[in-house]
C-alpha positions in Angstrom: -20.8 19.8 13.2 -21.4 19.6 9.4 -17.7 19.2 8.9 -17.7 16.2 11.3 -20.6 14.6 9.5 -18.9 15.2 6.1 -15.7 13.6 7.4 -17.7 10.7 8.8 -19.5 10.1 5.5 -16.2 10.4 3.6 -14.6 7.8 5.9 -17.7 5.5 5.4 -17.6 5.8 1.7 -13.9 5.1 1.6 -14.3 2.1 3.9 -17.2 0.8 1.7 -15.0 1.0 -1.4 -12.3 -1.1 0.4 -14.9 -3.8 1.2 -16.1 -3.7 -2.4 -12.6 -4.5 -3.7 -11.6 -8.1 -4.3 -9.8 -10.0 -1.5 -6.5 -11.8 -2.0 -8.1 -15.2 -1.4 -10.8 -14.5 -3.9 -8.4 -13.2 -6.5 -6.2 -16.3 -6.2 -9.1 -18.7 -6.3 -10.6 -16.9 -9.4 -7.2 -17.1 -11.2 -6.7 -13.3 -11.3 -3.4 -13.3 -9.4 -0.5 -15.7 -8.8 2.6 -16.2 -6.8 5.8 -15.1 -8.5 9.3 -16.6 -8.1 10.6 -13.2 -6.8 8.3 -13.4 -3.7 5.7 -10.9 -5.0 2.2 -11.3 -6.2 1.7 -11.0 -10.0 -1.3 -10.1 -12.1 -2.7 -12.9 -14.3 -5.9 -11.2 -15.4 -5.7 -7.4 -15.1 -8.4 -5.1 -13.8 -8.4 -1.9 -11.6 -9.3 -3.9 -8.5 -6.7 -6.5 -9.1 -4.0 -3.9 -9.8 -4.8 -2.1 -6.6 -4.8 -5.3 -4.6 -1.5 -6.4 -6.0 0.1 -3.0 -5.4 -1.1 -3.0 -1.8 0.0 -6.6 -1.1 3.4 -6.2 -2.7 4.1 -3.0 -0.7 3.3 -4.8 2.5 5.4 -7.8 1.5 8.4 -5.5 0.6 8.2 -3.9 4.1 8.1 -7.3 5.7 11.0 -8.6 3.6 13.1 -5.6 4.4 12.6 -6.0 8.1 13.5 -9.7 7.9 16.5 -9.0 5.7 17.8 -6.4 8.2 17.3 -8.7 11.2 19.2 -11.6 9.4 21.8 -9.6 7.6 20.5 -10.7 4.2 19.6 -8.7 1.1 16.0 -7.8 0.4 16.2 -9.9 -2.8 17.4 -13.0 -0.9 14.5 -12.8 1.5 12.0 -12.2 -1.3 13.2 -15.1 -3.4 13.0 -17.4 -0.3 9.5 -16.2 0.4 8.6 -16.7 -3.2 9.7 -20.4 -3.0 7.7 -20.9 0.2 4.6 -19.2 -1.2 4.7 -21.3 -4.4 5.1 -24.5 -2.3 2.1 -23.5 -0.2 -0.1 -22.5 -3.2 -3.0 -25.0 -3.5 -3.6 -27.0 -6.7 -5.5 -25.0 -9.3 -4.1 -21.6 -8.5 -1.5 -19.8 -10.6 2.2 -19.8 -10.0 5.0 -18.3 -12.1 7.0 -20.9 -14.0 10.8 -20.7 -14.4 10.4 -19.1 -17.9 8.1 -16.4 -16.4 4.8 -17.7 -17.8 1.8 -18.4 -15.6 0.8 -22.0 -15.0 -1.8 -23.7 -12.8 -0.2 -25.6 -10.0 
């Protein structure tokens, strides 16, 4: 019984820490992250929460890109670059995007 309660508390603590972390929309609107040309999210202003968010989002994107690439007989890079162009096009004004020279700029 105590083991069950301990596991429940651990799960609750872990889930609470996830909710405390920054969301993608919040990070974008606060200028902490931006869309990169390569289809992945980049860090504009570093922090532990931002790094964890970017790592998580990019891992999920890579999985999705790999699936799409396989279905369409494309390379992962081809899909990622196409997704990057679309993400940059959809980025609202005032949020960060990666310029051709690799620097960050507000759209």
